N, C-alpha and C positions, 0 to 999 in steps of 0.2 A: 585839503580837508574835504571829506565827502559829506553829503547831507542825505538823510533818509527820512522819508515822510512817516508820520505816525498818527494814529487816531487816539484820542483820549476823551475822558469825561470824568465828572466828579459825582461821586455817589456816597452818601452817608459820611461825608468828611474825608473820603479817600479819593485820590486821583488814580484812575485805572486807565490802562492803555495797551496798545500793541503796535508793532511795526506794520505799516500798511502792506508790505509784501509778505508778511508772515502772520496772518490773522489768528492762527491756531495757538500762538504763544503770547499770552497776556501777562502783564505784571502790574504792580501798584506801588504807590508811595503816599506818604502822609502829606507831602507837599508836591507842587508841580516840579520843582527842582529835583526832588528825590525820585519822582517818576522818570524824569529824563535820565538821571543817573542809572536807574535800573534798566531802562530801555537801551542805553549804550552798552551795558554789561550783557544784556540779552543778545544784542547785535553781534558782539564779539563771540559769544558762545555759539551762535548759529553759524556765523561765517567761518569759524575756525574748525568746524566739524565736531565739536564737543557734544552736540545734540544729534543723534542719529535719526535718519528718516524724515528730515525736515521737508514739509510741504510748502510750496511757494506759489504765489499768485502771479500770473503773467497775462499779457494781452495778446490776443490772436487777431491778426488782420485777415478779414475775409472779403471775398469779392462782392 
């Protein structure tokens, strides 16, 4: 089983968040568990190629 980092916050009774490597794609849930479920679905959509032109964040090593 893989793990993926995500960023989340609570705003006006909703849990909002995004996958750390894909900050352009946000989702929400009425509970923390629902947010995690939506983030899992989003991960599947992104990694399966269902969403075209996905931008990703990477780290660059420089001298």
